[in-house]
Structure formats: C-alpha cells, structure tokens
C-alpha positions, -999 to +999 in steps of 0.1 A: +001+004-001+015+033-007+027+056+017+004+085+031+013+121+013+013+150+038+009+178+031+007+217+046-022+234+037-016+280+040-033+304+044-028+316+005-050+286-001-016+266-012-011+227-006+028+219+000+037+180-008+066+174+015+076+143-004+078+162-034+095+189-020+069+214-041+036+233-038+007+214-059-024+217-071-059+203-061-059+181-094-024+171-088-035+160-053-069+145-072-049+126-094-023+108-062-062+098-047-072+084-076-039+066-082-043+047-046-020+070-024-036+086+012-032+115+013-033+139+049-035+179+048-021+192+084-026+239+081+014+252+084-001+275+110-023+259+135-013+221+126-044+212+126-053+185+103-080+198+075-080+168+053-113+162+052-115+200+041-091+196+014-109+164+002-144+184-002-126+211-019-116+185-049-154+171-050-168+205-052-142+213-078-150+182-097-187+188-097-181+225-110-168+212-139-198+182-144-223+213-131-236+183-102-228+163-083-255+159-054-294+161-062-308+194-048-332+180-024-302+161-008-290+192-005-314+211+013-317+188+040-278+184+044-277+218+052-312+217+072-301+193+089-268+194+090-245+179+120-276+163+141-288+135+112-276+134+088-237+138+103-241+107+123-249+093+085-221+098+069-191+089+093-216+058+105-233+049+070-225+058+040-186+049+041-194+011+046-225+012+020-197+025-008-178+003+003-204-021-001-213-010-037-179-008-049-178-049-036-209-060-052-201-040-081-165-062-084-181-094-079-213-088-102-186-078-129-165-110-125-192-129-121-205-112-158-170-118-171-172-156-167-204-156-181-188-140-212-155-161-211-181-195-205-203-182-238-176-180-262-154-213-249-197-229-256-190-208-287-159-231-296-172-264-286-206-259-305-182-252-338-160-284-329-188-305-327-206-287-356-167-295-378-169-329-366-201-337-383-191-327-415-186-364-426-228-371-421-230-339-441-220-356-470-245-385-461-278-366-458-266-345-488-263-381-509-294-394-502-314-358-508-296-356-539-316-398-549-347-386-531-345-354-553-335-379-582-360-402-575-393-369-575-382-360-615 
C-alpha cells in the first residue's frame, strides 16, 4: 500500500507536498488519490488536520466541472439538518454503503466476465462439434440428392 502523503496547507490556499518538496494543485492531489495514495493535509499555522476540508474542495471542484454533484433536494436536507442527523449518517453508514457497493459491483463484474468467457467457450465447442459432423453431411446430402432424383 502506498505511503501516506503529507501536505501542508497554507493560508494562501496553497498546498505543499513534503515528499516532492513542491507546491501541488487540487487536481494533482486528486490524481494522487485516484492513483491509490492516501493524503493527509495539515494546516501549516495551527497544525490542525484539514484533510476532510481539502478532499471536500476536490469533490466540489469536480462537481463544478460537471455542474452537479448531488441532487438539490439532498443538498437542502444537508443544510436543513446539518450535523444532527446527516452527520451520523455520513460517519456511520455512507462509507460502509459505498464499500459494500464497490465490493458487490466487483463481484458482479467478475461473474459477468465469466459468463462471457463461458459463452465464447461454448460457441467454440459448438463449432468444433459441427465440424466433427461434416462426414455425415455428405451422407445426408447424397441421400437427399437421390430423393430429388427420384421425384424427377
């Protein structure tokens, strides 16, 4: 598993990657996460963990590009109920639900691939079986030819 990448977040909204010794953009951080890396963002002045804030910024930037992230009704509920109800839901259930979804999706994809492989194997076996019957086709053809000749 890749090592956790530590980022320092400065007041000017810039992020500094300690491993690269360079400033990085939100897009670059998103690519790190998509590549399997885990990141942690620490406020340079206070030392506070601001990882969730930085990751939320990335999600919002992605949503801005696509002009939508969540349905408006859900966003209204998040604002209306705030930390009371939805905070518990996000903390306890959403993460587990997504993990279960990805696990199930992976298993379904694998099963579907096996079905496709089985179908192509079955097709190949059927073709082999039919080519194995080719000596009989001449027998039946000759038999049919004689019937046609008898009708004339």
